[in-house]
N, C-alpha and C positions, 0 to 999 in steps of 0.2 A: 553581529551574530553569524555563526558558521556551523557547519556540520563537521566536527573534528573526528568523530567516530561513526562509521557506517556499519550496519549489520546486514549482510546479504544472505537471505534465507533461500537455500537451495533444496529443491524437491528431488528426492531420490528416484532413480530409474529413468530419468530423461535429461536431455541437455538443458543447461541453464545459461547458455551462451549469451543470450540477449540481456538477461538480468545482470550478468557479470560485466558485460560491456558498459552498461549504464552505471553500475557501481564504480567501475574503473574511471569513467569519464568524470563522475562527481568527485571521486577521491583525488584525482589530479587537480581538479578545479579548486578544491578546498584544502588540499594537502592533508587529507584524512587518512587515518588508519582504517583498515577494513577487517571486520570479523566475518568469516564464512561460517555458516551454521546449517546443520541439517538434523532431522529427527524423524523417527518412525516408531510405530508400535509393533511388537512381535506378533506372530501368528497366534490366534486364540485356539487353544488345543482342547479337544474333547478327550478326556482320559478314559473313556469307555473302552477304547482299544489302545492299550499302552504301547504296543509295538508301532502301530501306524502313527500314533501321536508323537512318539519319540523320534521316529524317522522324519516326520514332517517338521518338527521343531528344529532338528539338526539342519535340514535343508534350508529352512527359513533363516536360521542364524548365519549360515554360510553366505546366503544370498545378500543378507543385510550387510555383512562385513564387506563383501565385494562391492556393493553399491556405494557404501560410505567411502571406501578407498577411491572409487572412481570419481565421486563428487569432490573429494578433497583434491585429487589430482587435477580435475578440471578447474577448480578454484585457483590453485597455485599456478598452474601453467598459463592461465588467462591473465592473472594479475601480477605475478612476481616481477616481471620486467618493468611494470609501470608504477607499482606502489611499494613504498619503502617498508611499511609495517603491516604484516598480515598475521592474522590469528585464526585458528581453526577450532571449532567446537562441534561435537556430535553427541547424541544421546539416543539410546533405545529405551523407551519408556512405556508404561501402561497408562499413564495419565494422558489427558487431552494434549495433542501436539501444540496447540496454541498456548496452553499453560506454560509449557517448557520455554517456548520462544519468548513469551512475554516476560518471564522471570529473567531470562538471559539478557534482556534489553536494558538492564539496570545501568549499564555504562555505555549506552549507545545514544546518539543524537537522532539518527534516522534509520528506520528499518526499511529494507527494500525486499519486497516479496513478489513472486510471480503469481499469476492466477490463470487457470486453464479451465475450459469447459469440456476437456477430454474425459469422457466417461470411463475410459480404460484405466485411468490412474487408480491404483488400489487405495481405498479409503484410509487404511492404516498409515498411508504415507502422505496424505493431504491434510494440511492444517486448515482449519476454518478461518478464513481471512477476516470475517466479521468479528469473531471472538478475539482474534489477535488485536484488531484495532481497539476493541472495547477494553481490553485488559492491559495493554502494553504501557500506557502512559507516555508513549512516544509517537511522533508522526510516522505513518506507514505509507511508503511510496509503492503503489500497486502497478506492476508491469504486466501487461497482457502477453500471452504467448505470441511469439513472432515479432515482437517489438524489441529493437536493440539500440534505439536512440531516444533520449529524453528531449523531445522537441519543445522549445520554449518560445517559439515565435508568437503564439497566441495562447494565453492562459485565461481560463474562465474560473472565477471564484464564485461558487454557489453560496450565496449569503442568506442567512436568517439571523435575526438579532438575538442570538443565543450564546451561551458560554462556549459551546463547541465550535461555532463559527469563528468566534474571536480567537479561540485556541488555534484553529487550523490556519487562519491567515497569518498569525504570528509565527507559527512553526514553518510556514512556507516562505517567509521573508527572503532567505538566501536564494531561493529559486525565482521569486518574483523580481528580485533585484537583477537577475540575469535575463528576464523576459523582455521581448521586444514590445509586446502589447499585452496589457492586463485589463480584463473586463470583469467587473463585479456585478453579479446578477441577483436580484431578489424578485420572487413572484409573490404578490400580495393581493389581498382582497380589496375590493373597491374602497372600503372605509379605512384601509391601512396605507393607501398609496402615498398620501402627503407625508405621513410620518416616516414611511420607508425611504422616501427621497431625502429627508433630513438626515436620517441615519447613515445612508450611503454617502452623502456629501461629507459627513464626519469621517467615514472610513477612507474616502479618497484623499482627504487632506492629511490623515494620519499616514497613509502610504507614501504620500509625497515627502513627508518629513523623514522617511526612511529611504528616500532615493528611488521610489517607484512611482512612475507616472501612470495613472490608471483612469479609466472611464467607468461609468456605471449605467445599468439599465434596471428600471423598475417596471415589471410587466404585470398587468392586471390579470389575476387568475381567471381562467375560463372554465375551471372545474376539473381539468386534466393537467395537473402540473408536470407530470412525466413528459407528456407530449410537448408542452411548452418549453421545458428546459432542454429537451433533446433538439427541438427546433432551433433554439438560440445557439446551442453548442455547434450544430451543423452549419447554421448561417454564418457564424463567425469563424468557421474552420478551426475550432479549438484543438490545440495539440495536447494540452494537459489541463486537468481539472483539479481544483482545490476545494475541499468540502469538509464540514464537520459531521461527526457521527454522534448520535445520542440514542439512549435507550432507557427503558424502564420495565420493571417486573420481568416477565418472560418474553416480552416483545422487543426485538431489536429494530430500531428505526434509524434511517439515515437522514442527512440534511433534506429539508423540504418535506418533513413528515414521512420519510421513507421512500419517496418517489425516485431517488437517484441511485438506489441500490444496483439495479441492473446496469445503469449508465456507468457506474464506477467499476463494477466487477466484470462486466461483459462487453465493454466497449473496446475500441481499437486504439485507445490513447491511454497514457499513464494518468494516474490520479493520486494526489497526496491527500490523505485522510487523517484527521485527528479526533480524539475524543477527550 
């Protein structure tokens, strides 16, 4: 298994240097082609004042064109000396940005996207990472702002015996095969501990057949799984996290019943997430 095509989602109006550096490193490793992609929504105009609205629309259109040109230039200048096959896609759309990105992932093996907590980023230029994960049908590698290296010394797999966890660990195999240490973690209630150990023993043996030597931890839930998982991640100095995402009705939840959302989206490490 490999990642033959990577899709690097670039956010307009800011540098995507770290994300592109990671995309380039992975593309060199797997001899991948790389698709650079960006999208945004146009300004929403109130037509009550046609002159002001028209002027605003024109200014916004010119700014978008400028930002897209700069994003493509950064994409090509960063990767063209390293990667043989590059492709560029961009779209100005009134639909949700995550919808466009998910649709364009049809011929992609891995989506690489940044995540920032910078409140100055214009909402019309920020795709909802959770929506992207839920819709794409592809694994999403989430790269925090300021991170420019995908470290794989210590990888933690957040496990729950669900379809989404099985999907995520399979999608992460190329990265797990590169990792120095892999730890699979499940937090279980007292009456689930024995069964959880059997399940994780199965997972460890499955990984071994794919060339991945791993260990597992089953931790008894103390009522605050968020704190426990964060503690385990920090105690083991995890560089990267692998997790499944699942949701139902209007409620989006992440692995371990939603407790890892902040860990995945606001941590200082990369996270590979699948649905």
